C-alpha positions in Angstrom: -19.1 5.5 -39.6 -20.2 2.0 -39.2 -22.6 0.0 -41.8 -25.6 -1.4 -40.1 -26.1 -4.7 -42.5 -29.6 -4.8 -43.4 -32.3 -7.8 -42.0 -33.7 -8.5 -45.1 -33.3 -7.5 -48.5 -35.6 -4.6 -49.8 -37.7 -4.6 -53.6 -35.7 -3.3 -55.9 -36.4 -2.1 -59.4 -35.3 -4.2 -62.5 -32.6 -2.4 -64.1 -31.4 -2.5 -67.7 -28.4 -4.7 -69.3 -27.0 -1.4 -70.4 -27.2 0.2 -66.6 -25.5 -3.7 -64.6 -22.8 -3.4 -67.2 -22.2 0.8 -66.3 -22.5 0.0 -62.3 -20.0 -3.0 -62.5 -17.6 -1.0 -64.1 -18.3 2.0 -62.3 -18.0 -0.2 -58.9 -14.8 -2.2 -60.3 -13.3 1.8 -61.2 -14.1 2.8 -57.9 -13.5 -0.2 -55.6 -9.5 -0.2 -57.1 -9.4 3.5 -56.3 -10.6 2.4 -52.9 -7.6 -0.2 -52.1 -5.2 2.1 -53.0 -6.2 5.1 -51.1 -7.2 3.1 -47.6 -3.7 1.6 -46.9 -2.5 5.1 -47.0 -5.8 6.4 -45.4 -6.7 8.9 -48.2 -9.9 7.0 -48.9 -11.6 9.4 -46.8 -10.1 12.6 -49.5 -9.9 10.5 -52.1 -14.0 9.4 -52.0 -14.7 13.1 -51.0 -12.4 14.2 -54.0 -14.7 12.0 -56.2 -18.0 12.0 -55.7 -17.4 16.2 -55.7 -16.8 16.4 -58.8 -18.7 13.1 -60.2 -20.7 15.3 -63.0 -17.0 15.2 -64.7 -15.3 12.5 -63.2 -18.0 9.6 -63.9 -18.0 10.6 -67.7 -14.1 10.1 -67.9 -15.3 6.5 -67.1 -17.1 6.1 -70.3 -14.0 7.0 -72.5 -11.2 5.1 -70.4 -13.6 1.5 -70.9 -13.7 2.6 -74.4 -9.8 3.2 -74.9 -9.6 -0.2 -73.2 -11.4 -2.0 -75.3 -9.8 -0.8 -78.9 -6.2 -1.6 -76.6 -7.6 -5.0 -76.3 -9.1 -5.5 -80.1 -5.2 -4.5 -81.2 -4.0 -6.7 -79.3 -5.7 -10.1 -79.3 -7.8 -9.5 -82.7 -5.4 -10.9 -85.8 -6.0 -9.3 -88.8 -4.8 -6.7 -91.0 -4.6 -2.8 -89.3 -7.7 -2.2 -92.0 -9.8 -5.2 -90.7 -9.2 -3.8 -87.0 -10.2 -0.3 -87.9 -13.6 -1.4 -89.3 -14.3 -3.4 -86.2 -13.9 -0.2 -84.0 -15.9 1.8 -86.6 -18.8 -0.9 -86.1 -18.3 -1.3 -82.7 -18.6 2.4 -81.8 -21.9 3.2 -83.3 -23.3 -0.2 -81.7 -22.8 1.2 -78.1 -24.0 4.4 -79.1 -27.0 2.7 -80.5 -27.3 0.4 -77.4 -27.3 3.3 -74.6 -30.3 5.2 -76.7 -31.9 2.3 -77.2 -31.9 2.0 -74.0 -33.2 4.9 -73.0 -36.1 4.8 -75.2 -36.9 1.8 -73.6 -35.9 1.7 -69.8 -38.9 2.8 -67.2 -36.4 2.9 -64.2 -36.1 6.8 -63.5 -39.8 6.6 -63.5 -40.4 3.0 -61.4 -41.7 3.7 -58.0 -41.9 0.1 -56.7 -38.5 -1.4 -55.9 -36.7 2.6 -55.6 -34.6 1.7 -53.0 -30.9 1.8 -52.4 -29.7 -1.5 -54.0 -26.9 -3.0 -50.8 -23.8 -4.0 -52.2 -24.3 -7.8 -53.4 -20.1 -8.8 -53.2 -16.5 -7.1 -52.6 -16.4 -5.3 -55.0 -19.5 -3.7 -54.6 -18.9 -3.0 -50.8 -15.7 -1.1 -51.4 -17.3 1.5 -54.3 -20.0 2.4 -51.7 -17.2 2.6 -48.8 -15.2 4.8 -51.4 -17.6 7.3 -52.6 -20.7 7.0 -50.4 -20.0 6.0 -46.5 -16.3 7.6 -46.4 -18.1 11.2 -46.7 -19.9 11.6 -43.8 -16.0 11.2 -41.9 -14.9 13.7 -44.1 -16.5 16.5 -43.2 -18.0 14.8 -40.9 -21.7 14.8 -41.7 -24.0 14.7 -38.7 -27.4 14.8 -38.1 -29.1 17.1 -35.6 -32.9 16.3 -34.8 -35.1 19.2 -33.8 -35.2 17.8 -30.5 -33.5 15.2 -28.1 -36.2 12.7 -27.8 -37.4 13.6 -31.4 -39.4 10.8 -33.3 -41.3 9.9 -36.6 -43.8 7.9 -37.1 -42.1 5.2 -39.7 -45.8 4.2 -41.5 -46.1 8.3 -42.0 -45.7 9.9 -45.5 -43.3 12.8 -45.0 -41.9 15.2 -47.9 -38.4 15.8 -46.4 -37.3 19.4 -48.1 -33.8 20.0 -48.2 -32.1 23.3 -48.1 -29.7 24.7 -49.7 -28.4 23.5 -52.7 -25.1 24.3 -52.5 -22.5 23.6 -55.3 -23.6 19.5 -54.1 -26.5 19.3 -51.3 -24.2 17.1 -49.1 -27.9 16.7 -46.6 -28.8 14.0 -49.8 -26.7 11.5 -48.2 -28.6 11.3 -45.2 -31.8 9.9 -46.5 -30.1 7.8 -49.3 -30.0 4.1 -47.5 -29.6 2.3 -44.3 -27.4 3.2 -41.2 -27.0 6.7 -42.1 -27.2 9.1 -38.8 -30.4 9.9 -39.9 -31.7 6.6 -40.3 -30.1 5.8 -37.0 -32.0 8.6 -35.4 -35.7 8.0 -36.8 -35.3 4.2 -38.1 -37.8 3.0 -40.2 -38.0 5.3 -42.8 -35.1 5.2 -45.2 -33.8 1.9 -47.6 -37.9 1.0 -47.7 -40.5 3.4 -48.5 -38.5 7.0 -49.1 -37.1 8.2 -52.3 -35.4 11.0 -53.8 -36.1 13.1 -56.6 -33.5 14.6 -59.4 -33.3 16.4 -62.3 -34.8 14.6 -65.6 -31.3 15.8 -67.1 -29.5 13.7 -65.5 -31.1 10.4 -66.3 -30.3 11.2 -69.8 -26.6 11.1 -69.2 -24.4 7.7 -69.5 -22.9 6.8 -66.6 -24.5 9.1 -63.9 -28.2 7.9 -65.2 -27.0 4.4 -63.6 -25.6 5.8 -60.2 -28.7 7.6 -59.4 -30.5 4.5 -60.2 -28.5 2.5 -58.0 -29.8 4.7 -55.4 -33.4 5.4 -54.3 -33.9 8.4 -57.0 -36.5 8.9 -59.6 -37.7 11.1 -61.8 -38.2 14.5 -60.6 -41.4 15.4 -63.3 -45.2 16.3 -61.6 -46.3 13.0 -62.9 -43.5 10.9 -60.6 -43.5 12.6 -57.9 -47.5 12.6 -57.4 -47.1 8.5 -58.5 -44.3 8.0 -55.9 -46.8 9.4 -53.3 -49.7 7.6 -54.7 -47.4 4.5 -54.1 -47.5 5.4 -50.2 -44.3 6.3 -50.5 -42.3 9.3 -48.7 -39.9 11.9 -51.1 -37.2 14.1 -50.3 -36.3 17.3 -52.6 -34.3 20.2 -52.8 -37.1 22.9 -53.5 -35.0 25.6 -54.5 -33.3 23.4 -57.4 -30.7 24.6 -60.0 -31.1 28.6 -59.5 -30.4 28.1 -55.6 -27.4 26.3 -56.8 -26.3 28.9 -59.0 -26.9 31.9 -56.0 -24.5 29.5 -53.8 -22.2 32.2 -51.8 -19.7 31.2 -49.5 -20.9 32.5 -46.1 -24.0 33.1 -46.6 -27.2 31.0 -46.6 -29.6 31.9 -49.5 -32.4 29.6 -50.2 -35.2 30.0 -53.1 -38.5 29.8 -52.0 -40.8 32.2 -52.1 -42.1 30.8 -55.4 -41.5 27.3 -54.7 -44.9 25.8 -53.5 -45.0 22.5 -55.8 -43.9 20.5 -53.0 -46.1 21.9 -50.6 -49.2 21.0 -53.2 -47.9 17.3 -53.3 -47.9 17.0 -49.1 -51.4 18.5 -49.1 -52.7 16.8 -52.0 -51.5 13.3 -49.7 -51.2 14.3 -46.4 -47.8 13.8 -46.0 -45.9 15.7 -43.3 -43.8 18.4 -44.3 -40.3 18.1 -42.8 -37.8 21.4 -42.9 -34.4 20.3 -43.3 -31.3 22.5 -43.4 -27.5 21.2 -44.2 -25.6 24.2 -42.0 -22.4 24.7 -43.7 -22.8 23.4 -47.0 -22.1 26.7 -48.7 -18.7 26.7 -46.5 -17.4 23.5 -48.6 -16.4 25.7 -51.9 -15.1 28.8 -52.2 -17.7 30.9 -54.9 -16.9 33.7 -57.1 -19.7 35.7 -58.5 -18.3 35.7 -62.4 -21.3 37.0 -64.6 -23.7 35.7 -62.2 -26.6 37.8 -64.2 -25.6 35.7 -67.2 -25.3 32.3 -65.5 -28.9 32.9 -63.4 -30.7 33.5 -66.7 -29.0 30.7 -68.9 -30.3 28.6 -66.0 -33.6 29.8 -66.3 -33.9 29.6 -70.3 -32.0 26.5 -70.3 -31.9 24.6 -67.4 -28.5 24.6 -67.5 -26.0 25.5 -64.4 -22.2 27.0 -64.9 -20.8 27.9 -61.1 -17.5 29.1 -60.5 -15.9 27.8 -57.8 -13.0 25.6 -56.0 -12.2 23.4 -53.2 -8.8 22.6 -51.6 -5.6 23.1 -53.4 -7.7 24.9 -55.9 -9.2 21.5 -57.0 -12.6 19.8 -56.7 -11.8 18.7 -53.0 -14.4 20.1 -50.8 -13.0 21.8 -48.1 -13.4 20.0 -44.8 -16.1 21.6 -43.1 -18.3 20.4 -40.7 -22.1 19.9 -42.3 -24.7 19.5 -39.6 -27.8 18.3 -40.8 -30.8 20.3 -39.4 -34.0 18.2 -39.0 -36.9 20.3 -38.4 -40.3 19.0 -36.8 -42.6 17.8 -38.9 -45.6 20.2 -40.1 -48.7 17.7 -40.0 -51.0 18.5 -43.0 -55.2 17.5 -42.8 -55.6 14.3 -44.3 -57.2 15.2 -47.8 -61.1 14.1 -49.1 -59.6 12.5 -52.0 -55.9 11.7 -52.6 -54.2 13.3 -55.5 -56.7 15.8 -55.7 -55.2 19.8 -56.0 -55.5 21.3 -52.8 -57.0 25.0 -53.1 -54.9 27.6 -53.5 -55.5 29.2 -50.2 -54.2 26.8 -48.4 -51.0 26.0 -49.9 -50.4 29.8 -49.6 -50.9 29.2 -45.9 -48.8 26.1 -45.6 -46.4 28.1 -47.5 -45.6 30.6 -45.1 -46.2 28.3 -41.7 -43.2 26.6 -44.0 -41.0 29.4 -44.6 -41.4 30.6 -40.7 -40.2 26.8 -39.9 -37.4 27.1 -41.8 -36.5 30.3 -40.5 -36.9 29.4 -36.8 -34.8 26.0 -37.4 -32.0 28.3 -38.9 -32.1 30.5 -36.2 -31.8 28.2 -33.4 -28.9 26.7 -34.8 -27.2 28.9 -37.2 -25.6 32.1 -35.2 -23.3 33.6 -37.4 -25.3 34.5 -40.5 -29.1 35.4 -41.3 -31.6 33.1 -43.6 -31.8 34.8 -47.1 -35.1 33.7 -48.7 -35.3 34.5 -52.4 
């Protein structure tokens, strides 16, 4: 995929020193992997492998960096063994205290203005982004399929893009995170400046993952922040099925958790945002899943918000199978302009538009996916 250069730098939210340091280390790590794999033609495979296991692999970076720091201390700092050990004992708790202090004071996950993708500013950033972002489009590949050939979305309108299904990983998220994507090329003027993604609050409490999402246009998925995003005139993209839909992911089946998910409908009606159904055809085929202890896993997810998935990719690893992923963009459902923006809508209106949305999603799926029926739970 070709990367389009931004004509003008977007407004960016302020990042903490912790986030800047974390992203620098992450980018150096990914840039090294990219430079090693690119000459061998393996950068797409390595990038997909890394991002598909990011919740695990990104957590490898902090202890790896700590190990390097300890080696440096041992090598370059003179003194007795006890003196070096004393320094290590001070350094470790200081890093932990730094992280928790940052979490308590940093407002980046809830900052709305400037919640945009941070374009790369040097060759290390560019190499890292090519490694774990742009190369993934070509790996599957991921393509954008509008509801009709001449489809248009007015860039000055507010939208809520509802993405389905979650899958083990929701690959359609890639379409909306930066300028230059196939979606941005089909519908220019929406990505990159006034479009934010909602992700689970817990992800902003994990080192490196927190900073990774702050680099991209993601904010906390709490109701307060979602209202704040739309109140600022921005659009959002969200996965209504959430973690429960991820637990129910079954290879070869398209299952969406939607029957009781009306929060995004309320958001849209409260702010007059158009609702756009988005379906990732092929998402559930990128991994082989196993229904091991499904009932227990659903209970754990509902009670504690924790997701445990049994799955594998190619070669029994987390490398996803190379199946085409078509991101189907449905015709937007226009909502009435509210008398007072932000005021909760009537439940009857919510129910009406919720049913309209389910019907539109089923029609979108039936039009493009012929080998299975959409299951709405």
